[in-house]
C-alpha positions in Angstrom: 0.1 76.3 93.3 2.9 73.8 93.0 4.1 70.8 91.0 5.2 67.7 93.0 6.9 64.4 92.3 6.1 62.4 95.4 6.5 58.7 96.3 5.0 56.8 99.2 6.6 53.5 100.1 5.5 51.1 102.9 6.8 47.9 104.5 5.9 46.2 107.8 3.5 49.0 108.9 6.1 51.8 108.4 5.9 54.3 105.6 8.2 56.8 103.9 7.0 59.7 101.8 9.6 61.4 99.6 10.1 63.6 96.6 10.3 67.2 95.4 7.8 69.9 95.7 8.2 72.8 93.3 6.0 75.7 94.2 5.0 78.0 91.4 4.0 80.8 93.7 3.6 81.2 97.5 1.9 84.2 99.1 2.6 84.9 102.8 0.5 87.7 104.2 1.5 89.0 107.6 -1.7 90.2 109.4 -1.7 93.9 110.4 -3.0 92.9 113.8 -2.9 89.8 116.0 -5.4 88.6 118.6 -4.4 90.1 122.0 -5.5 87.1 124.0 -4.6 83.5 123.8 -7.3 81.1 125.0 -6.4 78.9 127.9 -7.3 75.2 127.7 -7.6 73.0 130.8 -6.1 69.7 129.9 -6.5 66.8 132.3 -4.4 63.6 131.7 -5.5 60.3 133.3 -2.8 58.3 134.9 -4.5 55.2 133.6 -4.2 56.2 129.9 -2.8 53.4 127.9 -1.4 53.9 124.4 -2.9 51.2 122.3 -1.4 52.1 118.9 0.8 54.6 117.3 -0.8 57.6 115.6 -0.4 57.5 111.8 2.0 60.5 111.8 4.6 58.5 113.9 4.7 55.8 111.3 5.5 58.0 108.3 9.1 59.2 107.7 9.6 62.2 105.5 12.3 62.8 102.9 11.0 65.8 101.0 12.6 68.8 99.3 10.9 72.1 98.6 12.7 73.7 95.6 11.5 77.3 95.2 14.1 79.4 93.5 11.7 82.4 93.5 8.1 83.4 93.8 7.8 83.3 97.6 6.2 86.7 98.3 6.0 88.0 101.9 3.8 91.1 102.5 2.5 93.0 105.5 3.7 95.3 108.3 5.5 97.4 105.7 7.3 94.5 104.1 7.1 93.7 100.4 9.7 91.1 99.5 10.3 88.1 97.2 12.3 85.1 98.5 13.7 81.9 97.0 15.6 78.9 98.2 15.5 75.2 99.1 14.2 73.5 102.2 14.7 69.9 103.1 11.9 68.3 105.2 12.7 65.2 107.3 11.6 63.6 110.5 8.2 62.1 111.1 5.0 63.3 109.6 3.7 64.5 113.0 7.0 66.3 113.8 8.6 67.5 110.6 12.1 69.1 110.6 12.9 71.9 108.2 16.5 72.5 107.1 17.7 75.0 104.4 17.9 78.7 103.6 15.5 81.2 102.0 17.2 84.3 100.5 15.7 87.6 99.5 15.7 88.3 95.8 14.3 91.8 96.1 12.3 93.8 98.5 11.6 96.9 100.5 10.5 97.8 104.0 8.6 100.9 105.1 9.0 102.0 108.8 9.5 105.3 110.7 8.0 107.1 107.6 10.9 105.9 105.5 11.3 103.4 102.7 14.2 101.0 103.2 15.7 98.9 100.5 16.4 95.3 101.6 20.1 94.7 100.9 20.0 91.1 102.1 17.5 88.9 104.0 18.4 85.3 104.7 16.4 82.9 106.8 18.2 79.7 107.8 16.1 76.8 109.0 17.9 74.3 111.2 15.4 71.6 112.0 13.7 72.9 115.1 10.0 72.4 115.9 8.2 74.7 115.5 10.4 76.2 112.8 12.4 79.1 114.2 14.7 80.3 111.4 17.8 82.4 112.2 17.6 85.7 110.4 20.3 87.9 108.8 18.5 90.9 107.4 20.0 94.3 106.4 17.9 97.2 105.1 19.1 100.7 104.3 17.8 104.1 103.5 19.2 107.6 102.8 18.6 109.7 106.0 19.8 113.3 105.7 23.6 113.0 105.0 24.1 109.3 105.9 23.1 105.9 104.6 21.2 104.5 107.6 21.0 100.7 108.1 18.9 98.4 110.2 20.1 94.9 110.9 17.8 92.2 112.2 19.6 89.1 113.4 19.0 86.0 115.5 16.2 83.6 115.8 12.8 84.7 114.6 11.3 84.1 118.1 13.8 86.5 119.6 15.3 88.9 117.0 18.0 91.5 117.7 17.9 94.9 116.1 21.0 97.1 115.5 21.4 100.4 113.8 24.5 101.5 111.8 25.4 103.9 109.1 27.8 105.0 106.4 29.7 107.1 107.6 29.8 105.3 111.0 27.8 106.9 113.8 26.6 105.6 117.2 23.3 103.7 117.1 21.3 106.5 118.9 22.5 109.0 116.3 21.6 106.7 113.4 18.1 106.3 114.9 17.8 110.1 115.3 18.6 110.6 111.6 16.0 108.0 110.6 13.3 109.5 112.8 
């Protein structure tokens, strides 16, 4: 559910949609399993294809802001977190660009038989299509006599995982304490 203040302006066959979307609550459920196969499509393009007119999405510019200070819930695969933030949406309707940051407000993550507290979780969107936010996530848990930490950084499509601890130990020893 959301509130929105949206305008649509047009002139000479071009259009611009703008405004602010204020979600009241967003639920993102991460599925426990994904399909193991991707269907293959055989696409044949004709050399004689002629573009007669622009698709409608190419004619509409976007200037929108999603203002969600809280109530973005992400759950699944051991994650239970609430996020908030602002995203600007620009570009064309058929190829929107997302810019902004979502930050964790609270959360926990369960993995390796342990419950981790999310210390920080930022997702920075920088206009790519499809959206591929850069993550900066730190979760920690007490593991024996250390505070074990897992950091997830980098692009969502290719994250990097590192293990650290307080007091400082090598990554393999931190993982041994967690397990």
